[in-house]
Structures are given as structure tokens and as C-alpha cells.
N, C-alpha and C positions, 0 to 999 in steps of 0.2 A: 370515512377514514381515508386520508391521503395515501398515495402509493408509498411515500417515504415511511409513514407511520406503520403501514402494513409490513414493509420489509424489516423495519427495526423490531416490530413485535414478533415476526417470524424468527429472526435471529435470536431474540431474547428467549423465546420458547425452546429453541434448539440448544442454547447454552444451558438452560435449566435442565433439559433432558439429559444432556451430557454429564452434568454434575451428578444427577441422581443415578444414572446408569453406572457411573464410575466411582460411586461412593465407597464401596469396599476397597477398591484398588487404591484410592487416594489415602485411605486410612493407613495402608501398608506402605505407601510410597508418596510422600508429600509433594506438592506441586513444585515445579521449577519456574522461577521468575526471571525474565530477561528484560532489561531496560537499555535501549539504545538512544543516545543523544547525538543527532546527526546534523551536519551542515550540508544542505542540499543545494545543488546548482541546477538551474533550468537550462538544458541544452537545446531543446526544441519545443515549440508549442504552436502548431498550426491549427487554425479554427475557421470554420465557415458554417453559419447558421442563418437560414436553412441552407442545405447543400444544393442550391439551385441558383438560377440567375437572380433571385431576390436577395441573395446573401453575398458578402464580400469575403474572399479568403484572405486572411491576414495573419501576421505573426503576433500572438499574444506576448511572446517573449520580448518583442520590441517595445511594448508598452510597460511591462512589469520589470524588465531587466533580467539578468541571469542569476541574481542572488549573490552570496549564498543566503538560504533561508533556514530557520530552525525547524526541524521535523523529528519529533520524538517517536519512538515505537515501543509499545509494551506488549510482551508476550508471556502467557502463562500456559504451561503444559503439564499434564499429569497422566499417570498410567491408567489405562482402561482394561488391561488384562496382562497376561504374561509377556506378550510381545507387542501389544498395541497401545496407543496413547491418543489423547485428545490435545489439541492446541487451540487457544484463543488469541488472536492478534488484533491490537488496536493501533492503527497507523494513520493519524491525522496529517493532512498537508494543506496549508492555505497560505496564500500570499496576496498582498494588496500593494499596488504602486500606481504612480501616475507617469505616463510617458507621452510622447508626441507621435502622431501619425502624419505622414506626408501626403495622405489622400483620404478621401471620405470613406467611411466604413458603414456598410449596411449589415446590421446584426439584429436578429430576432424581431424584425418588423420596425426597427428604429434606424435612423440615419444619423451618423456622427460625423461632423465636419472635420476636415484636416486641422490638426492642432492638438492641444493637450486633451488627453482622455484618461480618466481614472479607470483602472481595471482591477478586478478581483478574481482570483482563480482558486477553486477548492477541489481537492481530490482526496477525500477521506476514505479509508479502506478498513472495513470491519470484517474479520474472517474467523471461521471455525474450521478446523482441520482434524480429520481422522487419519492416522498414519500407522504403518506396520513396520517393525524392525526386520527388514528383509535379510540383512547381514548383521549379525550380532557377535562380534569378536572383541577381544581385548585391544587389538590393534586397528580395528575398523568397525564403524557402525554406519549402516545405510538404511534410511527409512523412506518408504514410498507411501503415497496415499492420495486423498482427495480433499480439496478445500472449497468450502462454500463462502463466497465473498459477497458482501453488500457494498456496492459502489455508491458513495454519497458525493456526487460531483456537481459543480455549478460554475458558470462563467458569468460575470457581471461587468457591464460597461456603463460609465456615467460621464456626461459632459454638460455642465450647467444643470438645467432642469430636465434634460433628456436622459433617460436611463432604460436599460433593458437587461434581462437576465434569462439564462437558459439553465434549467436544472436537469440533471441526468442521474436519477437514482434507480438502481436495479440490482438484480441478482446475477452473479457471474460464477459459473463453475470452473474450477481450475484443477490441474494436476499438481501434485506436490512431491518433492524429493528433498532429502537432506543427508548430509554426510558429516561424520565426526572422525577425525584422524588424530589420535593421541601421538604427540611427538616424544614425550617423556612423562615423568610423573607429575610435572607442573604445567607444561605447555601442550596446547592442542590447536589443530586447524579445523575449522568448520565451514560448511557451505550449505546454502538452502535455496530453493527456487519454487515459486508458484507460477505456473504458466499454462497458456492454452491459446491456440490459433484456430480460426475457422470462421466461415460466414463473412460478415462485413469487417471484421477486425481481429485484433489479437491483444494479449496482455502478458507481460513478463515482469516479475519482481524477483531479482536474484541478489544474493549477498554472500560475502566471505568474511571470515573473522579469524584473527589470531589471538588466542587467549592464554592467560597465565593465572593459575590459582595462587592467591596471596594469603589466604587463610582458609581453614576448614569450611567447606561449603560456599566459599566466595571466590569469584574469579573476575578479572577485568581484561578487556581486550580492545584491539583496534579493529574497526570494521569498515567495509566499503560495500556500497549497494548500487544496483542498476535497476531503474524503473522505466519501462517503455510500453507503449500501447496506444490504442485508439480504435476508432470505428469510422467507416465510410458508408453512410446511408443517405437516403433522400432527406431525412430530417436533420442530420448533423454530419459534418466532417470535423474530426478532432483527433489529432495525434500529438502526443507529448512524450518527452524523454527527460529524465532526471538522473543525475549521479550524485552519490552522497558518500561522505566519509565522516567518521566520528568514533566515539567511545562506547563500549558496551560493558554493562555490569550484570553479573549473574549471581543469583542466590539459589543454591541447590542443597537444601538441608539433608543431612545424612543420618 
């Protein structure tokens, strides 16, 4: 079994266990579903594979452009106890474009001449979070917890008959925090972050949202997000940054 299949199997088992463990709580408190439709801009994407003299450090952004690109996010959360809850987040991100390089690029054992190069970048993120309502008041809710993230990433270059691809699939533990600040009976401000730094790299995924309830159990809002991170190891140097804006829709049955 490949590493990717192992990670996805592990995440699937984790999600099943979460559903089973929270079954009674879910019956009393239905899940909350959030859908975000985002326009995502690529602000930085520096790559070198391998991170030695055998690889060329180059800007993937110069080949794919800055976007914007469509990047949806689907989140489902449900109660796991009186003050705790689970969250599952699906956040795919992929872009494919062709650009020009003014120099030769050595990538993953292949050499691409200066000129047109087709590039594909993928950074899918599948996450499961446990969080605790640390502050639970009518005017403020703060949740803290831990996130188990499966990173499903790859970079692919192609030029004529020459092609090379670097996959990077693995598990990433993150710290989680979120805040909800009601502004009145209709409007609310929210923020959330999954982040951790240490070792060869770091990861940050943060967002804010201004929402308004337009019908019982339904709200719509404007959202902005910041995604940044990467790693610097012998195998790979890869650091990317994305910013997003878009619309958010929430269904919270009562």
C-alpha cells in the first residue's frame, strides 16, 4: 500500500471513530455545515527539488501566474460533549498553467530548457480537529484544540516529452483556535487558525469572516484567508503563500 493510501485510510478510520464516539451528541445537536467559495491568489511559491546542487531554486509562481484560482472549502462540525466538538475540513487547492523560464531548471532529476514549461501545483488539505469551548459566553466564544492534517501535495513540470513530478503526502499536527464574536442578533465576526512551527518548516492557515443570518439556521458572509508555509530539508525546499477572499454559506439547524 502506498504512503498516500495509508494516510487516507488512517484519516478515514479517524473520521469514522469520531462519528461513532459523538453519535449521542450529534443526535442532540445536528452538525453545522460551512461552505466557502474562494478566489485564491498565489503570492509566493519558491521550489527546489532536490535541495542540493542537483536542483535549481525557481519561482513556480512565475510559471503558473498569480491567479486568481477557484478554491472551495467544506467544513462539518458537531458536538462531542457538553463543551467539546469535532470538525472535519476538506480544502482542495490545485492550479495548472504554462509559463516561460528565462533559464534552465533542474527538477527531480530532469532538466528543463529555458522557454515554455507547463507546471501543475497541488496542495490539498484534509483535516480532523478536536476543540474545546474554552470561553463560552453569549458575547464571546473561544475554542482551542488540535488538528490532524493530511497534506496531499505535488509539483509537476512538463516540457515536450520531458516530465518530472514530486509528491509530498504526509501527516502534519497543528494547533487550532477559533473565535466567534456576535455583533447583534443578526451579525457576527469569526476567526480561526490552524498553525504550527518547528523543525524544518512551518504551516499557517488563518481566516476571518463577517456573517449575517438571513433565515433561521442560515447565514451568509464575506471571508478572507491566509495560507503560508513550507519546509527546508535535504529532499525539498518549498515555501508558498496564498491569500483568498470569497463568500461563505453556513447551515446550522436549530
